[in-house]
C-alpha positions as CSV (number, residue, x, y, z in Angstrom):
1,M,0.0,0.0,0.0
2,T,2.9,2.4,0.8
3,A,4.4,1.8,-2.6
4,V,1.1,2.3,-4.3
5,A,0.5,5.6,-2.4
6,H,4.1,6.7,-3.2
7,D,3.6,6.0,-7.0
8,T,0.2,7.8,-6.9
9,A,1.8,10.9,-5.2
10,T,4.7,10.8,-7.7
11,A,2.3,10.7,-10.7
12,S,0.2,13.6,-9.3
13,A,3.4,15.7,-8.8
14,G,4.4,14.8,-12.4
15,A,1.0,15.8,-13.7
16,R,1.2,19.1,-11.8
17,R,4.7,19.8,-13.3
18,L,3.3,19.0,-16.8
19,R,0.5,21.5,-16.3
20,V,2.7,24.2,-14.9
21,G,5.5,23.7,-17.4
22,P,3.8,25.2,-20.5
23,L,2.5,28.1,-18.5
24,S,6.0,29.0,-17.2
25,L,7.4,28.7,-20.7
26,T,4.8,31.2,-22.1
27,A,5.0,33.6,-19.1
28,P,7.9,35.8,-20.5
29,A,6.1,36.2,-23.9
30,T,2.8,36.9,-22.2
31,L,4.4,39.4,-19.8
32,G,6.1,41.1,-22.7
33,T,2.9,41.3,-24.7
34,L,1.1,42.8,-21.7
35,V,3.8,45.4,-20.9
36,F,4.7,46.5,-24.5
37,F,1.4,46.1,-26.3
38,V,-1.7,45.7,-24.2
39,A,-0.7,48.3,-21.5
40,P,0.1,51.1,-24.0
41,L,-3.1,50.3,-26.0
42,V,-5.2,50.5,-22.8
43,T,-3.5,53.8,-21.8
44,F,-4.3,55.3,-25.2
45,V,-7.9,54.2,-24.9
46,V,-8.2,55.8,-21.5
47,Y,-6.5,59.0,-22.6
48,S,-8.7,59.3,-25.7
49,F,-11.8,59.8,-23.4
50,L,-10.2,62.4,-21.1
51,T,-10.2,66.2,-21.3
52,A,-7.0,67.8,-22.6
53,G,-4.9,70.4,-20.8
54,L,-1.5,71.8,-21.7
55,F,0.6,68.6,-21.7
56,S,-1.9,67.1,-19.1
57,V,-5.2,65.3,-18.9
58,S,-8.1,65.5,-16.6
59,G,-11.7,64.4,-16.3
60,P,-14.5,64.1,-17.0
61,L,-14.8,61.4,-19.7
62,T,-15.9,62.8,-23.0
63,L,-16.3,61.8,-26.7
64,A,-15.3,65.2,-27.9
65,N,-11.8,64.0,-28.9
66,Y,-13.2,61.6,-31.4
67,T,-15.6,64.2,-32.7
68,D,-12.8,66.7,-33.1
69,A,-10.6,64.1,-34.8
70,I,-13.3,63.3,-37.3
71,R,-14.6,66.8,-37.9
72,A,-11.3,68.6,-38.2
73,P,-11.1,70.3,-41.6
74,A,-7.7,68.8,-42.4
75,S,-8.5,65.3,-41.3
76,G,-10.0,64.2,-44.6
77,R,-7.1,65.5,-46.6
78,L,-4.5,64.0,-44.3
79,A,-6.3,60.6,-44.3
80,V,-6.3,60.6,-48.1
81,N,-2.6,61.5,-48.2
82,S,-1.8,58.7,-45.8
83,F,-4.0,56.2,-47.7
84,V,-2.5,57.1,-51.1
85,V,1.1,57.0,-49.9
86,G,0.5,53.7,-48.1
87,I,-1.1,52.1,-51.2
88,L,1.7,53.4,-53.5
89,A,4.5,52.3,-51.3
90,A,3.0,48.9,-50.7
91,S,2.1,48.3,-54.3
92,V,5.5,49.3,-55.7
93,S,7.3,47.3,-53.0
94,L,5.3,44.2,-53.9
95,A,5.7,44.7,-57.6
96,V,9.5,45.0,-57.3
97,A,10.0,42.3,-54.7
98,L,7.9,39.6,-56.3
99,P,10.2,39.0,-59.3
100,I,13.3,39.3,-57.1
101,A,12.0,36.7,-54.7
102,Y,11.0,34.4,-57.5
103,W,14.4,34.7,-59.1
104,L,16.1,34.0,-55.8
105,R,14.0,30.9,-55.2
106,Y,14.2,29.3,-58.6
107,H,17.1,30.8,-60.7
108,A,19.7,32.4,-58.4
109,G,21.7,29.2,-58.0
110,S,25.0,29.8,-56.3
111,L,24.3,33.6,-56.1
112,R,21.4,33.0,-53.7
113,V,23.3,33.3,-50.4
114,F,25.3,36.3,-51.6
115,V,22.2,38.2,-52.7
116,L,20.3,37.4,-49.5
117,F,23.3,38.6,-47.6
118,L,23.2,41.9,-49.5
119,I,19.5,42.3,-48.9
120,T,19.8,41.6,-45.2
121,A,22.8,43.9,-44.9
122,T,20.7,46.8,-46.1
123,L,18.6,46.5,-42.9
124,F,21.5,47.6,-40.8
125,A,21.5,51.1,-42.4
126,S,19.9,53.7,-40.3
127,Y,16.4,54.9,-41.1
128,L,17.4,58.6,-41.0
129,V,20.6,57.9,-43.0
130,R,18.6,56.5,-45.9
131,I,16.1,59.4,-45.8
132,Y,19.0,61.9,-45.9
133,A,20.6,59.9,-48.7
134,W,17.4,60.4,-50.8
135,R,17.5,64.1,-50.1
136,S,21.0,64.2,-51.5
137,I,19.9,62.2,-54.6
138,L,16.7,64.0,-55.4
139,G,17.6,67.5,-54.6
140,E,18.0,70.2,-57.2
141,N,21.8,69.9,-56.7
142,G,21.6,66.2,-56.1
143,L,23.1,63.2,-57.9
144,L,20.1,62.6,-60.1
145,N,19.7,66.1,-61.5
146,D,23.5,66.5,-61.8
147,G,23.7,63.3,-63.8
148,L,20.8,64.2,-66.1
149,E,22.3,67.6,-66.8
150,R,25.7,66.1,-67.6
151,I,24.3,63.8,-70.2
152,G,22.1,66.6,-71.7
153,V,18.7,65.2,-70.8
154,I,17.7,68.4,-68.9
155,D,18.9,72.0,-68.9
156,D,17.5,73.0,-65.5
157,P,17.2,70.9,-62.3
158,L,13.9,69.1,-61.8
159,G,12.5,70.8,-58.7
160,F,9.5,68.5,-58.3
161,L,11.6,65.4,-57.4
162,L,12.2,66.5,-53.8
163,Y,9.6,67.6,-51.3
164,S,6.9,65.7,-53.1
165,R,4.8,62.5,-52.7
166,F,7.1,60.9,-55.2
167,A,10.1,61.4,-52.9
168,I,8.2,60.1,-49.9
169,T,7.1,57.0,-51.8
170,V,10.6,56.3,-53.2
171,A,12.2,56.5,-49.7
172,L,9.5,54.3,-48.1
173,V,9.9,51.7,-50.9
174,H,13.7,51.7,-50.3
175,I,13.2,51.3,-46.6
176,F,10.7,48.4,-46.7
177,L,11.6,46.6,-49.8
178,P,14.1,44.2,-48.1
179,Y,11.4,43.0,-45.7
180,V,9.0,42.3,-48.6
181,V,11.6,40.4,-50.5
182,L,12.4,38.2,-47.5
183,V,8.7,37.5,-46.8
184,L,8.0,36.5,-50.4
185,Y,11.1,34.4,-50.6
186,A,10.0,32.5,-47.5
187,G,6.6,32.2,-49.2
188,F,8.1,30.7,-52.3
189,G,10.1,28.2,-50.2
190,P,7.6,25.4,-50.0
191,M,6.6,25.8,-53.6
192,S,8.4,23.0,-55.5
193,P,9.8,23.7,-59.0
194,S,8.0,20.6,-60.0
195,L,4.7,22.4,-59.8
196,L,5.8,24.9,-62.5
197,E,7.3,22.1,-64.5
198,S,4.0,20.2,-64.4
199,A,2.1,23.3,-65.6
200,Q,4.6,23.8,-68.4
201,D,4.2,20.1,-69.4
202,L,0.4,20.6,-69.5
203,G,0.9,23.4,-72.1
204,A,0.8,26.5,-69.8
205,N,2.9,29.4,-71.0
206,A,4.8,31.7,-68.7
207,F,1.9,34.1,-68.2
208,T,-0.5,31.3,-67.4
209,R,1.9,29.7,-65.0
210,W,2.1,32.9,-63.1
211,R,-1.7,33.5,-63.1
212,R,-2.8,29.9,-62.4
213,V,0.0,28.6,-60.2
214,V,2.4,31.2,-58.8
215,L,0.0,34.0,-57.8
216,P,-2.6,31.8,-56.1
217,L,0.1,30.0,-54.0
218,I,1.9,33.2,-53.1
219,A,-1.3,35.2,-52.4
220,A,-1.4,34.9,-48.6
221,P,2.3,35.9,-48.1
222,A,2.0,38.7,-50.6
223,V,-1.1,40.2,-48.8
224,S,0.8,39.9,-45.5
225,A,3.8,41.8,-47.0
226,F,1.4,44.4,-48.6
227,L,-0.3,45.1,-45.3
228,F,3.0,45.3,-43.5
229,V,4.2,48.1,-45.8
230,F,0.9,49.8,-46.1
231,V,0.4,50.1,-42.3
232,L,3.9,51.4,-41.6
233,S,4.0,53.7,-44.6
234,A,0.5,55.2,-44.0
235,S,1.3,55.9,-40.4
236,D,4.9,57.2,-41.0
237,Y,5.6,60.7,-39.7
238,V,9.4,61.0,-40.2
239,T,9.7,60.6,-44.0
240,P,6.9,63.1,-44.9
241,Q,8.6,65.8,-42.7
242,F,12.0,65.4,-44.4
243,L,11.0,64.6,-48.0
244,G,7.4,66.0,-48.4
245,A,5.9,69.4,-48.9
246,S,3.2,71.0,-46.7
247,R,0.5,69.6,-49.0
248,D,1.9,66.0,-48.4
249,V,1.4,66.0,-44.6
250,M,0.0,62.8,-43.3
251,L,-2.0,61.7,-40.3
252,G,1.1,60.5,-38.5
253,V,2.6,64.0,-38.7
254,Q,-0.5,65.5,-37.2
255,I,-0.6,62.8,-34.4
256,Q,3.0,63.5,-33.6
257,A,2.3,67.2,-33.5
258,N,-0.6,66.8,-31.1
259,F,1.5,64.7,-28.7
260,K,4.8,66.5,-28.9
261,G,4.0,70.0,-30.1
262,L,0.6,70.9,-28.8
263,G,0.6,68.6,-25.7
264,N,-3.0,67.5,-26.6
265,F,-2.6,63.9,-25.6
266,P,-6.3,62.9,-25.7
267,L,-6.8,64.2,-29.3
268,G,-3.6,62.4,-30.4
269,A,-4.7,59.2,-28.7
270,A,-8.2,59.4,-30.4
271,Q,-6.6,60.0,-33.8
272,S,-4.2,57.0,-33.2
273,L,-7.1,54.7,-32.3
274,L,-9.1,55.8,-35.3
275,M,-6.1,55.1,-37.5
276,L,-5.7,51.7,-35.8
277,A,-9.4,50.9,-36.4
278,A,-8.9,51.8,-40.1
279,F,-5.9,49.4,-40.3
280,V,-7.9,46.6,-38.6
281,L,-10.7,47.2,-41.1
282,C,-8.2,46.9,-44.0
283,Y,-6.8,43.7,-42.5
284,G,-10.3,42.2,-42.2
285,L,-11.2,43.0,-45.8
286,C,-8.0,41.5,-47.1
287,A,-8.5,38.4,-44.9
288,L,-12.1,38.1,-46.1
289,A,-11.1,38.4,-49.7
290,L,-8.5,35.6,-49.3
291,R,-11.0,33.4,-47.6
292,L,-13.7,34.0,-50.2
293,R,-11.2,33.0,-52.9
294,R,-10.0,30.1,-50.8
295,L,-6.4,31.3,-50.9
296,D,-5.9,31.6,-47.1
297,R,-5.1,28.0,-46.4
298,I,-3.5,26.5,-49.5
299,R,-1.4,23.4,-48.9
300,W,0.9,21.7,-51.3
301,T,3.4,18.9,-51.1
302,T,7.1,19.2,-52.2
């Protein structure tokens, strides 16, 4: 009986250890999520319903911050600027990265590791350094205008290149393109070349192979990469200040000004949450589109 009781107690202790083990393993990640994501979000939600002072907040609770954020005369124009820049940057990044990732997966051969190293190495360059580099390239006395003048293409510098939506988009594409290439390259990873060879054997030309085989299989990673660039570009507030004109101001710039310049924390929090809600809506629409087309859970064998 003593041995049986001892075995029972040992089994119960082992069962408790098995139950506690997974919880202890997930505790650091859970704590980090609560501290760095949930707590700031809750703080923003609380602040958005408070009354603003000069770099201070007070009661009572109010919905005026959301009303002011929506009804502000400039809000519509800033939202359009943010949406357009986000769409342009995400679309161009995806269009450029897709053939690069495809080439790396199926045709790079011995160059694959070296090219991936170069792409990864660009991530170590400072965000601000790359922005200032584009100011030097696109300025009236920059490398691009100087080169075009030397070869006789233009007589006077092109002033519209810098301080424009074009400059903002180019810089954002340069900043986020390596991430998109890596995401798409990983998405191509499980896609065996035999799938493309089979399509070719069945008479599909290059365009048909891309339309019927490649694009459906890469749709989910491509949408993820698109949303990644869209969200970060549309909410950016550094690049528009350095490379854009006054007409190209985006919502991120206004939110930053409300927090840092005007000290209106509740209004800035309300604008941030409205932007977050818009991003969540975009994500939901993209996820729904993938699900309706049955492209969200494609499985294939290699």
